[in-house]
N, C-alpha and C positions, 0 to 999 in steps of 0.2 A: 437480561440474563435469565437462565432457566431456574437457578436456585442460588441460595446464599453461598453454597460451596463453590459454584461456578464463578460467582462474582469475586470471591476471595482468591480463587485460582488465577483469575485474570489480573487482579492487583498484584499478586506475587510475580507473575510473568512480567508485567510491565515495570516492576520495580527492579528487575535485574539490570546490572550495569551495562551489559552488552545488548540490551534491547532498547532500540531507539526508533524514532520515526523513520530515519534514513534506512536503518537495518530492516525494518518491516516493509518499507516501500520499495527497496531496491529490486527485488524480483519482479514486482509489478512494472516498474519503470523499464527494466530490461526487456520484458515481454512486449510492452507497448512499442519500444524503439525497434525491436526485431520485426514486429508486425508492420510497422510503418515502412521499414526498409524493404520488405518483401512485397509490399502492396503494389498493385498495378495502377493505383490512383495517381493522377497527375499532381494533386495537392492533398496533403494529409494535415488536418487541423488537430492541434492539441489544445483542447478547451478545458479551462479550469474555472471553478467557482471559488472565488476568494471573498465572498460576501460576509464571511464570519467576522 
């Protein structure tokens, strides 16, 4: 974070009831799926790092 105020703002945003991992990730997932569907590639890999 750039400043204490930025950190506090991030915590306020993330504490909202309608803010969730799914809600934040949905636009990304939709873009990835759209890109894969329109790709000319024969195979499209969806690689994830779940080592946490």
